N, C-alpha and C positions, 0 to 999 in steps of 0.2 A: 356100644354107643353110650357116652356119658350123658346122663340127664342134666339139662341146663334150664335155667329160668329164661324168660324172654330177654332180660337185661344181659345175661351171660351169653345167650345165643347171638345177640346183636354184635357183641364184642368179638366173638369167635369167628363169625361169618364175614366181618369187615376185611376186605382184601388189600387195604393199603396200610401205610404206616399208622400206628395207633398209640396214643398215650392214654392209658386207661386208669382212671382214678377208682380205687377199690377201698371201700370203707372196711373197718374191722369186721371179721366174721362173714365176709361177703362171698366166700368160696373162690378166692382168686387162684388158689392152687388147682382147683377143679377146672377153672377157665384156662389156665396155662396148659394143663394136661390135654384138654380138648383141642386147643390151638396147636399144640405140638403134634398130636396125632393127625389132625386135619392137614397140616403142612407136610408132615412126613409122608403121608400117602401120595402127595404130589411129586415127591422126589425119589420114591422107590424106583429102582431101575436106572437112576442117573448117578453121576459122580458127586452130586451135591448132598449137603447135610443140613439139618436144622439145629442151631445152637441154642442152648438155654443157660443163662448165667444167673446164679442166685448167690446169696450171701454166705451161707454156711454149708459145711459138708453134710450136716443132718438134713437140710433141705434137699441137697443133691440126692441123698439116699432115698428120701421119701418119694421124690418125683420119679426116680428111676424104677423103684419098686412098683409104683402105681402105673407107670407106663407099661410094664410087663403084664399087669393085671387087666388093663383095659384094651390094650392094643396087641397087634400081632408082633411076632419077633421081627418080621421084615420092617415094620414101621418103627419099632423101638430101636432097632439097630441104626436107623437113620437119624437118631437124636443124640446129640452130645451134650450132656448135662455137666456143669462144672461151676466152681467158684471163679471169680474174676482172676485170682492169682493162678489157679490151675489152668485157666484158659490161656493166660499170657505165657505160662511156662511151656505148655504143650504146643501152642500154635506159633509162638514168636521166639521166645528166648532159647529153648533147647535147640531148635533147628537153625536159628540165625544169630546166636550169640557171637559167632566169629566176626560179625560185621562191626562190633565195637571192641577194640583192642583191650579196653580196661576191664572187660568182663572175664573172669577166670574161665579157662577153656573147659574145665570139668567141674563146674561149681556145684555146691550143695546149698540147700535152703537153710538159712540160719533162723531158728526160732528161739524163744526165751528158754525153752527146756533144754536146749543144747548147752553142754558145759562150756563150749567155746564162747558163748554169748557173754557170760559173766566175766570170763577171763579178759575178753576184749574190752568190756566196759571198765573194768578195774584198771587195765593198762592205760586207757584213755584218760580216766580221772587222775591217775598217778602223774601223767604227763603234764597236767595242769595244776598239780599240787593239791589235789582234793582227794577225799576218801569216798569211795563208792558206797552207797547205802542202798537199802531195799527200794527206797523211793526212786533213786536215780536209775536203777535197773528198769523200773516201770517206765520212766521217762524216755530212756533210750529205745525201749521196745515200741513206744508210741510215736517215735519220730516219723515224719513224712517228708516227701520231696515234692515240691510243686512243679508245674509244667516248665518252669524256667531253670530247674535244677537247684533251687534254693531250699535249705532245710526249713521246715515249718511244723506246726503242731503246738499243742498246749505247753509242752516243755520248753519250746523256743520262746513262745510268747511270755511265759512266766520267768524266763531267764535262768531256769535250772540247768538247761543245756544251751550252750552258746553255739553260734554258727561255726566257730573254729573247732570246738570239741565234736560237733556233729560231723564235720568234714573229716576229722581224724578218725572218728569211729567208723565211717564208711570206708575210709582208706584201709583200716586194719581188717575190716570184714572181707574186703577183696583180697588182701594179702594172705588171709587164711583160707582162701578158696571158697568163700561163701557169698551169697546174696541174701539180704533180708527182704521182708515183704514190701517195704517201701521201694527198694531198689528194683524189685521185679516189675512193678508198675512203671517206674520212671524209665528204666532201660527199654521196656517194651514200647513206650511212647516215643522214645528217641529213635529206635529202629524204624518204626512206622513213618516217622517224620522225615528221616534221612534217606530211606530206601523204599520208594513207592512200590516196587515189585512185590515186597512182602505183603503190603496191604492189599494189593490187587489179587494176590494169590489167595489170601484168607477170605476176602470178599467173594471170590469166585467159588470157594469151597462151601461157604454157608449161604444158602438161599435166604435164610431168615435168622435173625438173632432175637430171642425172647429174653427180656431182662426183668427179673423180679426185684422188688424193693427199690425201684428206680429213684425214689426220693432220697436215698442215702448214697447217691453217686457223688464222687468227688471230682475236682477239676482234672486230675490226672487220668482218672478212669474215663471221663468224658472225652478227653483228647484222643484216647484209644478208639472210642466208638466213632468219633468224627473222622478219624483217619480211615476207618473201614467204610463208613457211609459215603465218602466222597467218590468212591469208585462205582457207585450206583448199581452194584450187584446184590446188595444185601438189604432186605426189608427189616423193619424194627417193630416189635410188639412190646411195648413198655408198660409195666404195671407198677403202680405205687400210690402213695397218698402222703401229701406233704404233712398232714397232721400226725402221721405215724413215724416221722423221722426220728431215729434214736441214735444216729451216728454223727451228730454235729460236732461232738468232741473230737472225732477222728477226721474232720475236714469235710463231712458231707454238707452239701448245699442244695436244699430242695428247689431253690429258684432256678438252678441249672437245668433241672428236668424240663421245666416248661420252655426254657430258651432252646433246648435241644429239640424238643417236640416241634416248635415253630420252625426251626432251621431245616428240619427234614420234611416239612409240610405234613406233619402227622395230624390226624383227627384228635383234637384235644378236649372235646366236650362229652366224651363217653364216660359213664360212671356206673359202678355197681353200688347200689344204695341199700340193698337188703342185708341186714345183719342176722345170720342164722344161728348165732351163738348166744345172744343176750335177749332177755325179755324186755317188754316195753318200758318198764321202770328204769332199767339201766340205760337203755337207748335214749330215753327222754332226758335223763341227767347228763349224759354225754353231749347231747345236742345243745343243752343249756351252757355247759362249760366251754365247748368248742363248736360253735355253730358251723354248719356246712351247707353248701348249695350245689346240688340238690340235697335235701335233708336225708339223713340216715333213718331207716325204719326197721323195726323188728320184723323178721320174715320167717316163713316156714313154721316148724313146730315151736320155735322160740317165741313166736308171737302169742302163744297161749301160756307162756311161763309167767307165774306170779313172782314178781321181784320188787324189791324196795331198796332204796338207796338212802343212806344217812350221810350227810355231808358235815364234816367237822373241820374247822380251821384252827390249827394249833401252831405254836412256834417251832416245835420239834416233832419230826415224824414219830419218834419213839413214844412220845406222850400220847399220840392218837392211838397207837397200838396197845399200850399198856392200860390206858385209862378208859378206852372206848371199845376197841376191837376185841381184845381178849375177853372182857366181861360179856360182850354181846354173844360171842361164841359159846361161852359157858351157859348163858341163859337159854340159848336156842338148842343146847345139847349137841352142838356140832363138834366132832373130834378135830383136834389140831391138824391131823393128817388130811382132812378134807377142806382145809382153809388155805388161802393164798394171800401173800402180801406182794403187791406189784409196785413198780417204780419206773420212771422214765429211763433210767440207766442202772445197770447192775452195780456200778460203783456206789450208788446211794444205799444199796442194801447191805453192804458189808458191815458198816458200823452198827446197823440195826440188828443184823444176825448175831454179831458178837455180844451186843448188850442183852439180847434175848437168851442167849446161852448162859450168861451169868445169872439170869433169873430162872435157870433150869427149864427153859422152854425149848423143846427140841425144834431145830430148824434145819431144813434141807434147801440148799440153794447156793448162790454166790458166797464163797468164803466159808461154806458150811456143808460141803459134800461129805459122804461117808468114805471117800477116797481122795487122794491128793489130785487136784485138778491140773493135770499136765496135758498140754495140747497133743503130745505124741501118743499118750496112752489113753486119754479120756475117750476119744472116739471109739476105739476098740472096746473099752470097758463098757461103754453105754450100749453099743450094738450087741455085745454078748449078753448083757443084762436083759435087754429087751427080748432077745431070742430065747434066753433061758426061761423067762417068765411066761412066754407065750405058749399056747397049746399046740402049735404047729411049727413048721420050719420055714415059713415064708420070709423070715428075717435073715436067712442065710446069705443072700446076696449083699445085704448091708454089712455083715461080718466080713465077707470076702473083700469088699471095697475098703473097709476100715483097716484091715490087715495089709492090703496092697499099699494104702497111703502111709501106714506106719513104716513099712519096709522102705518105701521110696524116700521118706523123710530122713530115715536113719542112715541109709546107704547112698542116696543120690541116684540110684538106678531103679528102673521100672521092671518089676518082676511080674510079667504078664502070665507066667506059668501059675500064678495064684488062681487063675480062672480055669485051670486044667483039672483033670481027674484027681491028680495028687494034691492040688490046691484045695479042692472040695473036701478031700479026706482030712486035710489039716484043719479046715474050717469046722467040719463036723466034730473032729476030736476036741477042739476048743469049746464048742457048744455043749457037747456031752459033759465035759468037765465043769463048765459053768452051771449046768443044770444040776449036777451032783452036789456042787457046793451050795446052790440055792436050796435044794431039798434038805440037806443036812442042817442048814441054818433054820429053815422053817420047823424041822422036827425038834431042834433044840429049844425053840420058843414055845412048843406045845406044853401045856400044863401036865 
Protein backbone atom coordinates (compact mmCIF):
# COMPACT_ATOMS: atom_id res chain seq x y z
CA UNK A 1 0.00 0.00 0.00
CA UNK A 2 1.37 3.40 -1.02
CA UNK A 3 0.85 6.00 1.74
CA UNK A 4 -1.13 8.99 0.47
CA UNK A 5 -2.27 12.33 1.82
CA UNK A 6 -5.98 13.14 1.95
CA UNK A 7 -5.66 15.21 -1.27
CA UNK A 8 -3.84 12.39 -3.03
CA UNK A 9 -6.31 9.79 -1.78
CA UNK A 10 -9.28 11.76 -3.11
CA UNK A 11 -7.69 11.85 -6.57
CA UNK A 12 -6.83 8.14 -6.57
CA UNK A 13 -10.28 7.05 -5.33
CA UNK A 14 -12.25 9.13 -7.87
CA UNK A 15 -13.77 6.63 -10.30
CA UNK A 16 -14.54 8.90 -13.27
CA UNK A 17 -12.49 10.89 -15.77
CA UNK A 18 -10.24 13.28 -13.86
CA UNK A 19 -8.08 16.27 -14.80
CA UNK A 20 -5.83 16.70 -11.77
CA UNK A 21 -3.79 19.86 -11.23
CA UNK A 22 -0.58 18.99 -9.39
CA UNK A 23 1.72 21.73 -8.10
CA UNK A 24 5.52 21.21 -8.08
CA UNK A 25 6.72 18.65 -5.56
CA UNK A 26 3.20 17.42 -4.82
CA UNK A 27 3.92 13.71 -5.26
CA UNK A 28 2.17 13.30 -8.61
CA UNK A 29 4.30 10.26 -9.50
CA UNK A 30 3.19 8.65 -6.25
CA UNK A 31 -0.43 9.40 -7.17
CA UNK A 32 0.02 7.97 -10.67
CA UNK A 33 1.55 4.81 -9.19
CA UNK A 34 -1.28 4.40 -6.69
CA UNK A 35 -3.88 4.92 -9.42
CA UNK A 36 -2.11 2.48 -11.75
CA UNK A 37 -2.05 -0.23 -9.11
CA UNK A 38 -5.67 0.36 -8.08
CA UNK A 39 -6.86 0.15 -11.69
CA UNK A 40 -4.58 -2.78 -12.54
CA UNK A 41 -6.11 -4.83 -9.74
CA UNK A 42 -9.49 -4.35 -11.44
CA UNK A 43 -8.33 -5.82 -14.76
CA UNK A 44 -6.24 -8.75 -13.50
CA UNK A 45 -7.72 -11.84 -15.08
CA UNK A 46 -9.23 -9.89 -18.00
CA UNK A 47 -7.89 -9.09 -21.50
CA UNK A 48 -7.66 -5.38 -20.68
CA UNK A 49 -4.67 -3.28 -19.66
CA UNK A 50 -3.98 0.08 -18.03
CA UNK A 51 -1.89 2.46 -20.14
CA UNK A 52 0.31 5.21 -18.79
CA UNK A 53 1.84 7.82 -21.11
CA UNK A 54 4.58 10.12 -19.92
CA UNK A 55 7.06 12.40 -21.64
CA UNK A 56 10.47 10.81 -21.23
CA UNK A 57 12.02 7.36 -21.19
CA UNK A 58 13.55 8.23 -17.80
CA UNK A 59 10.05 8.72 -16.38
CA UNK A 60 8.96 5.43 -17.96
CA UNK A 61 11.83 3.62 -16.25
CA UNK A 62 11.11 5.23 -12.88
CA UNK A 63 7.41 4.34 -12.94
CA UNK A 64 8.06 0.77 -14.08
CA UNK A 65 10.68 0.23 -11.37
CA UNK A 66 8.43 1.60 -8.63
CA UNK A 67 5.49 -0.46 -9.89
CA UNK A 68 7.49 -3.63 -9.22
CA UNK A 69 8.43 -2.31 -5.79
CA UNK A 70 4.93 -1.48 -4.60
CA UNK A 71 2.74 -3.89 -6.55
CA UNK A 72 2.53 -7.57 -7.36
CA UNK A 73 3.88 -8.95 -10.62
CA UNK A 74 0.32 -9.68 -11.72
CA UNK A 75 -0.69 -6.03 -11.29
CA UNK A 76 2.51 -4.62 -12.80
CA UNK A 77 2.12 -6.87 -15.85
CA UNK A 78 -1.27 -5.24 -16.50
CA UNK A 79 0.32 -1.77 -16.82
CA UNK A 80 1.88 -0.59 -20.07
CA UNK A 81 4.10 2.45 -19.51
CA UNK A 82 5.44 4.36 -22.52
CA UNK A 83 6.11 7.70 -24.11
CA UNK A 84 3.54 9.00 -26.59
CA UNK A 85 5.80 8.08 -29.53
CA UNK A 86 6.36 4.56 -28.23
CA UNK A 87 2.63 4.17 -27.62
CA UNK A 88 1.86 5.18 -31.21
CA UNK A 89 4.56 2.94 -32.63
CA UNK A 90 3.54 -0.17 -30.74
CA UNK A 91 -0.25 0.26 -30.76
CA UNK A 92 -0.88 1.98 -34.10
CA UNK A 93 1.94 2.28 -36.61
CA UNK A 94 3.74 -1.04 -36.40
CA UNK A 95 0.55 -3.16 -36.66
CA UNK A 96 -1.41 -0.86 -39.00
CA UNK A 97 1.11 1.03 -41.17
CA UNK A 98 -0.13 -0.96 -44.17
CA UNK A 99 -3.30 1.14 -44.08
CA UNK A 100 -1.37 4.16 -45.42
CA UNK A 101 0.51 3.39 -48.66
CA UNK A 102 2.98 6.25 -48.20
CA UNK A 103 4.42 4.74 -45.01
CA UNK A 104 7.46 2.52 -45.74
CA UNK A 105 6.48 -1.09 -45.04
CA UNK A 106 9.55 -1.78 -42.89
CA UNK A 107 10.31 1.69 -41.59
CA UNK A 108 12.87 2.66 -38.98
CA UNK A 109 12.70 5.66 -36.66
CA UNK A 110 14.90 8.55 -37.77
CA UNK A 111 16.55 10.52 -34.98
CA UNK A 112 19.08 13.33 -35.10
CA UNK A 113 21.85 10.90 -34.13
CA UNK A 114 21.27 8.72 -37.19
CA UNK A 115 23.81 9.55 -39.91
CA UNK A 116 21.01 9.46 -42.49
CA UNK A 117 19.37 12.49 -40.86
CA UNK A 118 22.14 14.94 -41.76
CA UNK A 119 22.53 13.41 -45.23
CA UNK A 120 18.83 14.01 -45.88
CA UNK A 121 18.91 17.59 -44.57
CA UNK A 122 22.00 18.39 -46.66
CA UNK A 123 20.31 16.99 -49.79
CA UNK A 124 17.17 19.04 -49.12
CA UNK A 125 19.10 22.25 -48.53
CA UNK A 126 21.17 21.59 -51.68
CA UNK A 127 17.96 21.24 -53.68
CA UNK A 128 17.05 24.81 -52.70
CA UNK A 129 20.53 26.20 -53.27
CA UNK A 130 21.39 26.56 -49.58
CA UNK A 131 24.16 25.22 -47.36
CA UNK A 132 23.10 23.16 -44.37
CA UNK A 133 24.41 24.48 -41.06
CA UNK A 134 24.30 23.25 -37.46
CA UNK A 135 21.32 25.49 -36.88
CA UNK A 136 19.36 24.13 -39.82
CA UNK A 137 19.88 20.58 -38.53
CA UNK A 138 18.26 21.62 -35.26
CA UNK A 139 15.42 23.32 -37.14
CA UNK A 140 14.62 20.24 -39.20
CA UNK A 141 14.74 18.10 -36.06
CA UNK A 142 12.17 20.41 -34.44
CA UNK A 143 9.72 20.32 -37.34
CA UNK A 144 6.16 19.31 -36.46
CA UNK A 145 3.05 18.41 -38.46
CA UNK A 146 -0.33 19.79 -37.42
CA UNK A 147 -3.61 17.89 -37.53
CA UNK A 148 -4.22 19.08 -41.11
CA UNK A 149 -0.86 17.79 -42.33
CA UNK A 150 0.79 21.20 -42.61
CA UNK A 151 4.36 21.74 -41.39
CA UNK A 152 4.63 23.89 -38.29
CA UNK A 153 7.00 24.80 -35.49
CA UNK A 154 9.43 27.56 -34.69
CA UNK A 155 11.59 26.91 -37.75
CA UNK A 156 8.55 27.37 -40.04
CA UNK A 157 7.41 30.48 -38.19
CA UNK A 158 10.87 32.03 -38.40
CA UNK A 159 11.19 31.19 -42.11
CA UNK A 160 14.39 29.17 -41.64
CA UNK A 161 12.59 26.12 -43.03
CA UNK A 162 9.93 26.71 -45.68
CA UNK A 163 6.85 24.60 -46.32
CA UNK A 164 8.40 23.39 -49.58
CA UNK A 165 11.67 22.34 -47.97
CA UNK A 166 9.78 20.65 -45.12
CA UNK A 167 7.67 18.70 -47.64
CA UNK A 168 10.80 17.61 -49.52
CA UNK A 169 12.48 16.65 -46.25
CA UNK A 170 9.62 14.33 -45.26
CA UNK A 171 9.50 12.90 -48.79
CA UNK A 172 13.21 12.05 -48.58
CA UNK A 173 12.75 10.58 -45.09
CA UNK A 174 10.10 8.19 -46.44
CA UNK A 175 12.18 7.34 -49.51
CA UNK A 176 15.03 6.26 -47.24
CA UNK A 177 12.71 3.99 -45.27
CA UNK A 178 12.33 6.15 -42.18
CA UNK A 179 9.75 8.04 -40.15
CA UNK A 180 10.75 10.87 -37.83
CA UNK A 181 9.04 11.71 -34.55
CA UNK A 182 6.65 14.23 -36.10
CA UNK A 183 5.57 11.68 -38.72
CA UNK A 184 4.94 9.05 -36.05
CA UNK A 185 2.29 11.24 -34.42
CA UNK A 186 0.79 12.53 -37.67
CA UNK A 187 0.38 9.15 -39.35
CA UNK A 188 -1.01 7.67 -36.14
CA UNK A 189 -3.63 10.40 -36.07
CA UNK A 190 -4.50 9.79 -39.72
CA UNK A 191 -4.91 6.05 -39.25
CA UNK A 192 -7.23 6.59 -36.30
CA UNK A 193 -9.29 9.16 -38.21
CA UNK A 194 -9.67 7.08 -41.37
CA UNK A 195 -10.04 3.60 -39.85
CA UNK A 196 -12.34 3.52 -36.82
CA UNK A 197 -11.70 -0.18 -36.18
CA UNK A 198 -8.15 0.68 -35.08
CA UNK A 199 -9.35 3.12 -32.45
CA UNK A 200 -12.06 0.73 -31.29
CA UNK A 201 -9.51 -2.03 -30.86
CA UNK A 202 -7.09 0.13 -28.86
CA UNK A 203 -9.88 1.58 -26.72
CA UNK A 204 -11.07 -1.95 -25.99
CA UNK A 205 -7.57 -3.04 -25.02
CA UNK A 206 -7.04 -0.21 -22.51
CA UNK A 207 -9.57 0.20 -19.74
CA UNK A 208 -7.84 3.44 -18.69
CA UNK A 209 -5.17 5.80 -19.96
CA UNK A 210 -3.15 7.77 -17.40
CA UNK A 211 -1.38 10.72 -18.99
CA UNK A 212 1.38 12.57 -17.15
CA UNK A 213 2.47 16.17 -17.87
CA UNK A 214 -0.81 16.75 -19.70
CA UNK A 215 -0.19 20.51 -19.85
CA UNK A 216 2.43 19.83 -22.54
CA UNK A 217 0.05 18.04 -24.89
CA UNK A 218 0.00 19.25 -28.51
CA UNK A 219 -2.90 19.42 -30.94
CA UNK A 220 -1.79 16.31 -32.81
CA UNK A 221 -1.44 14.30 -29.59
CA UNK A 222 -4.87 15.44 -28.47
CA UNK A 223 -6.39 14.30 -31.76
CA UNK A 224 -5.08 10.81 -30.96
CA UNK A 225 -6.62 10.85 -27.47
CA UNK A 226 -9.93 12.15 -28.86
CA UNK A 227 -10.02 9.36 -31.41
CA UNK A 228 -9.65 6.79 -28.62
CA UNK A 229 -12.07 8.47 -26.21
CA UNK A 230 -14.96 8.64 -28.66
CA UNK A 231 -15.47 4.88 -28.44
CA UNK A 232 -16.28 5.22 -24.73
CA UNK A 233 -14.24 2.21 -23.67
CA UNK A 234 -11.33 4.13 -22.18
CA UNK A 235 -11.28 6.25 -19.01
CA UNK A 236 -8.77 9.10 -18.61
CA UNK A 237 -6.72 10.13 -15.58
CA UNK A 238 -4.89 13.31 -16.61
CA UNK A 239 -2.23 14.96 -14.46
CA UNK A 240 -0.64 18.33 -15.16
CA UNK A 241 -0.20 21.96 -14.24
CA UNK A 242 -0.46 24.82 -16.72
CA UNK A 243 2.16 26.78 -14.78
CA UNK A 244 4.69 24.01 -15.39
CA UNK A 245 4.34 23.91 -19.18
CA UNK A 246 7.86 23.78 -20.64
CA UNK A 247 7.12 22.52 -24.16
CA UNK A 248 5.40 25.52 -25.71
CA UNK A 249 8.30 25.85 -28.16
CA UNK A 250 7.41 22.34 -29.35
CA UNK A 251 3.76 23.16 -29.90
CA UNK A 252 2.37 22.40 -26.45
CA UNK A 253 -0.84 24.28 -25.67
CA UNK A 254 -1.91 24.12 -22.01
CA UNK A 255 -5.34 25.51 -22.89
CA UNK A 256 -6.09 22.31 -24.80
CA UNK A 257 -5.89 20.30 -21.57
CA UNK A 258 -8.85 22.09 -20.03
CA UNK A 259 -10.83 21.90 -23.28
CA UNK A 260 -10.27 18.14 -23.48
CA UNK A 261 -11.16 17.72 -19.81
CA UNK A 262 -14.46 19.47 -20.36
CA UNK A 263 -15.15 17.50 -23.55
CA UNK A 264 -14.86 14.17 -21.71
CA UNK A 265 -16.82 15.44 -18.69
CA UNK A 266 -13.80 15.08 -16.44
CA UNK A 267 -13.73 16.41 -12.90
CA UNK A 268 -11.53 19.49 -13.32
CA UNK A 269 -11.48 21.06 -9.84
CA UNK A 270 -9.23 18.50 -8.12
CA UNK A 271 -5.78 19.71 -7.10
CA UNK A 272 -2.67 18.66 -5.22
CA UNK A 273 -1.52 21.76 -3.33
CA UNK A 274 1.08 20.36 -0.94
CA UNK A 275 4.70 20.87 -2.00
CA UNK A 276 6.87 18.26 -0.25
CA UNK A 277 10.07 19.53 -1.84
CA UNK A 278 10.39 23.19 -0.85
CA UNK A 279 10.34 25.10 2.41
CA UNK A 280 7.84 27.89 3.20
CA UNK A 281 10.21 30.63 2.00
CA UNK A 282 10.52 29.17 -1.50
CA UNK A 283 6.81 28.35 -1.71
CA UNK A 284 5.82 31.87 -0.62
CA UNK A 285 8.09 33.41 -3.29
CA UNK A 286 6.69 31.10 -5.96
CA UNK A 287 3.16 32.04 -4.93
CA UNK A 288 4.03 35.73 -5.30
CA UNK A 289 5.52 35.30 -8.78
CA UNK A 290 2.86 32.87 -10.03
CA UNK A 291 -0.31 33.01 -7.91
CA UNK A 292 -2.40 29.84 -8.00
CA UNK A 293 -5.88 28.95 -6.82
CA UNK A 294 -5.95 27.00 -4.59
CA UNK A 295 -2.65 28.27 -3.27
CA UNK A 296 0.40 26.02 -3.05
CA UNK A 297 1.65 25.26 0.46
CA UNK A 298 4.75 23.68 1.93
CA UNK A 299 3.93 20.20 3.23
CA UNK A 300 5.47 17.27 5.08
CA UNK A 301 9.03 17.54 6.32
CA UNK A 302 9.61 20.43 3.89
CA UNK A 303 7.29 22.61 5.98
CA UNK A 304 9.99 22.71 8.67
CA UNK A 305 12.81 23.62 6.30
CA UNK A 306 14.42 26.99 6.80
CA UNK A 307 14.73 28.64 3.43
CA UNK A 308 15.15 32.14 2.07
CA UNK A 309 14.86 33.58 -1.41
CA UNK A 310 16.77 36.50 -2.90
CA UNK A 311 15.11 37.98 -5.96
CA UNK A 312 17.38 39.92 -8.31
CA UNK A 313 16.26 41.42 -11.61
CA UNK A 314 19.03 41.84 -14.21
CA UNK A 315 19.19 42.28 -17.96
CA UNK A 316 21.27 39.13 -18.57
CA UNK A 317 20.97 35.81 -16.72
CA UNK A 318 24.75 35.45 -16.69
CA UNK A 319 25.10 38.68 -14.71
CA UNK A 320 22.86 37.35 -11.96
CA UNK A 321 24.95 34.20 -11.74
CA UNK A 322 28.38 35.80 -11.75
CA UNK A 323 27.55 38.90 -9.69
CA UNK A 324 25.14 37.43 -7.14
CA UNK A 325 24.75 33.65 -7.23
CA UNK A 326 28.40 32.53 -7.24
CA UNK A 327 29.46 35.04 -4.53
CA UNK A 328 26.51 33.91 -2.37
CA UNK A 329 27.61 30.28 -2.71
CA UNK A 330 31.15 31.22 -1.70
CA UNK A 331 30.01 33.15 1.37
CA UNK A 332 27.74 30.31 2.46
CA UNK A 333 30.46 27.70 1.92
CA UNK A 334 28.30 25.71 -0.51
CA UNK A 335 30.31 23.60 -3.01
CA UNK A 336 29.48 24.18 -6.67
CA UNK A 337 28.48 20.54 -6.98
CA UNK A 338 25.68 21.13 -4.48
CA UNK A 339 24.22 24.11 -6.34
CA UNK A 340 21.84 24.20 -9.31
CA UNK A 341 20.93 26.73 -11.98
CA UNK A 342 17.39 26.35 -13.30
CA UNK A 343 15.66 27.79 -16.36
CA UNK A 344 12.28 27.40 -18.10
CA UNK A 345 13.92 25.74 -21.13
CA UNK A 346 17.20 23.89 -21.50
CA UNK A 347 18.06 26.04 -24.54
CA UNK A 348 18.42 29.02 -22.18
CA UNK A 349 21.13 27.20 -20.24
CA UNK A 350 23.49 26.39 -23.11
CA UNK A 351 24.97 29.92 -23.52
CA UNK A 352 25.19 30.26 -19.73
CA UNK A 353 27.04 26.93 -19.45
CA UNK A 354 29.47 27.91 -22.19
CA UNK A 355 30.20 31.26 -20.56
CA UNK A 356 30.75 29.69 -17.13
CA UNK A 357 33.19 27.19 -18.59
CA UNK A 358 35.20 30.11 -19.98
CA UNK A 359 35.41 31.38 -16.39
CA UNK A 360 36.71 27.93 -15.31
CA UNK A 361 33.47 27.22 -13.46
CA UNK A 362 32.70 23.49 -13.80
CA UNK A 363 29.20 22.91 -15.18
CA UNK A 364 27.16 19.75 -15.62
CA UNK A 365 24.00 20.00 -17.67
CA UNK A 366 22.70 20.90 -21.16
CA UNK A 367 25.64 21.44 -23.47
CA UNK A 368 28.10 20.48 -20.73
CA UNK A 369 27.82 16.77 -19.99
CA UNK A 370 30.95 14.66 -19.42
CA UNK A 371 29.92 12.63 -22.48
CA UNK A 372 28.40 13.51 -25.81
CA UNK A 373 24.63 13.80 -25.47
CA UNK A 374 23.39 11.42 -28.12
CA UNK A 375 19.81 10.24 -27.86
CA UNK A 376 20.72 6.71 -28.86
CA UNK A 377 23.52 6.30 -26.33
CA UNK A 378 22.66 8.68 -23.49
CA UNK A 379 19.79 6.62 -22.11
CA UNK A 380 21.97 3.53 -21.73
CA UNK A 381 24.91 5.55 -20.36
CA UNK A 382 22.75 7.21 -17.73
CA UNK A 383 21.11 3.95 -16.62
CA UNK A 384 24.48 2.21 -16.41
CA UNK A 385 25.93 5.13 -14.45
CA UNK A 386 23.09 5.09 -11.95
CA UNK A 387 23.32 1.32 -11.51
CA UNK A 388 27.10 1.43 -11.17
CA UNK A 389 26.96 4.08 -8.45
CA UNK A 390 24.18 2.39 -6.46
CA UNK A 391 24.86 -0.15 -3.76
CA UNK A 392 22.45 -2.70 -5.17
CA UNK A 393 21.16 -4.02 -8.47
CA UNK A 394 17.64 -2.61 -8.43
CA UNK A 395 18.58 -0.48 -11.46
CA UNK A 396 19.09 -3.53 -13.69
CA UNK A 397 15.58 -3.38 -15.24
CA UNK A 398 16.32 0.20 -16.30
CA UNK A 399 19.55 -0.91 -18.00
CA UNK A 400 17.66 -3.74 -19.74
CA UNK A 401 15.03 -1.37 -21.08
CA UNK A 402 17.62 1.19 -22.20
CA UNK A 403 19.52 -1.50 -24.09
CA UNK A 404 16.27 -2.79 -25.59
CA UNK A 405 15.43 0.73 -26.86
CA UNK A 406 18.94 1.24 -28.21
CA UNK A 407 18.82 -1.98 -30.24
CA UNK A 408 15.29 -1.17 -31.45
CA UNK A 409 16.30 2.33 -32.58
CA UNK A 410 19.44 1.08 -34.33
CA UNK A 411 17.94 -1.93 -36.09
CA UNK A 412 14.21 -1.22 -36.27
CA UNK A 413 13.42 -4.60 -34.69
CA UNK A 414 12.32 -5.42 -31.14
CA UNK A 415 14.69 -7.85 -29.41
CA UNK A 416 12.49 -9.16 -26.62
CA UNK A 417 15.16 -11.76 -25.82
CA UNK A 418 16.86 -8.90 -23.99
CA UNK A 419 14.52 -9.82 -21.14
CA UNK A 420 15.57 -13.48 -21.14
CA UNK A 421 18.32 -15.18 -19.13
CA UNK A 422 20.92 -14.39 -21.80
CA UNK A 423 19.73 -10.78 -21.91
CA UNK A 424 20.13 -10.48 -18.14
CA UNK A 425 23.67 -11.86 -18.43
CA UNK A 426 24.47 -9.16 -21.00
CA UNK A 427 23.00 -6.50 -18.75
CA UNK A 428 24.96 -7.74 -15.73
CA UNK A 429 28.15 -7.83 -17.77
CA UNK A 430 27.72 -4.20 -18.81
CA UNK A 431 26.94 -3.22 -15.22
CA UNK A 432 30.01 -5.02 -13.85
CA UNK A 433 32.15 -3.23 -16.43
CA UNK A 434 30.59 0.14 -15.56
CA UNK A 435 31.25 -0.44 -11.85
CA UNK A 436 34.86 -1.40 -12.54
CA UNK A 437 35.35 1.80 -14.54
CA UNK A 438 33.68 3.87 -11.80
CA UNK A 439 35.90 2.30 -9.11
CA UNK A 440 39.09 2.87 -11.10
CA UNK A 441 38.05 6.49 -11.64
CA UNK A 442 37.41 7.04 -7.92
CA UNK A 443 40.74 5.42 -7.01
CA UNK A 444 42.60 7.67 -9.43
CA UNK A 445 41.08 10.68 -7.69
CA UNK A 446 42.19 9.61 -4.20
CA UNK A 447 45.21 11.55 -2.88
